[in-house]
N, C-alpha and C positions, 0 to 999 in steps of 0.2 A: 610133523606138527601134531600135538595132542589137542584135539578139538575142545575138550573140557577146559584146558588151560587157556586157549584162545577165547572161549566164551566167557570165562571168568574175567579176563582182562577187559573184554568189551562191556562188562557191567560197570566199569569205571575204576579209576585209580583208588578211591577209598576202599571199595570192595576187594580189589586185587591185593592191596597192601595188607588188609586184614587177613585175607586168605593166606598170603605169604607168611605173615606173623604166626599163624596157627599151623602152618605146614612147612616148617623149615627143612624137613628131610626130603621134600619133593623138589626135584630140579625141573623147572618149567621148560617145556619143549614148545617153543614158538617158531621153530625152524620153518623156513619157506612161507611164513605167514605174510599177509598183506596188511601192514599197519600204516600205510601211506596216509598222511594228513591227519592222523589221530592225535589227540591231546593226551600224552602220557606223562605230563609234568608231575614230578615227584614219585613216579612209580618205582617200586623195588624190583628191579630186574637182575639182582645179584645172582650170578651163576646160571642165568637163563640161557637156553640155546636159541639164539636168534640167527643162526647161520642161514644165509640166503634169503633173509627176510627183507621185505620192502619197507624201509623206514624213511622214505623220501618225504620231505616237507612235514615230518612228524615233530611235534613238540616233545623233546626229551630233556627239557630244562630241569636240572636237579635230579635227574634219574640216577639210581644206583646201578651201574653196570659192572661192578667189581666181579671179576672172574667170568663175565658173560662171554659166550662164543658169538662174535659178530663177524666171523669170517664170511667174506663175499656178500655181506649185507649191503643193500643199496641205501645210502645215507645222504643222497643229494638234497641239499638245503635243509637238512635236519637241524633243529635248534638243540645244540648240546651244551648250552650255557650252564655252567656250574654242575655238569654231570660228573659223576665219579667213575672214571675209566682208567685207573692207573696200571692195570695189567697189560695194556697194549703199548707201553712205553719201551723203546722208541717206536714210533709208528712205521711199520714196514711199507716200502713203496709199492709192493705188489699186494697190499692188504685186500684189494678187491672192492673197496668202496669207491663210489664215484663222487665227485663234487669236492667241496672244501673239507679238509681235515682240520683238526684243532691241536694246538700245542698245549700240553698239560704242564703247568707250572704252578706251584704254590709256594708263596713266601712264608706262610704260617705253618704248614704241615706237609712235608714231602710224602708222607704215607697216604695222603688223601689229596692228590692234585686237583686243581680247579682249572677249568678252561679259561684261559686269559685272552688269547687272540687267535684268529684263524690263520692257518698256513696252507699253502698249496704244496704239491709234490716238489715244485722247484725250490721253494723255501726249505722244505725238508732236506733236499739234496745239499743245500748250502749249509744247513745247521749240523747235519749228521755225516757229512763226507769226511 
């Protein structure tokens, strides 16, 4: 984890998004960070390294996670409503996240799927076997 990146995110989503807009060449490193119960609604986390981060009970509504590394992230009860996460389709069973995963489907634009309804690993097995 890059402490400066973490500190910028803790300043709030508006400050974070402005920083991202002005620093597109920087890949945020938030790996192994504790973001549990944070409100990150609308944050631009595109291409961010969130590997092994704790995102449990975090509000990720509308967050841009395109290309983000969320391997082994804890996402127990995270709110992923309308989050952009197309690069993890289909969801691997051994993805390393605990809790409810979400099926990504968009009737309007398949390049930018939207979270429609939650699925469990059992539902995943049924859909993708």
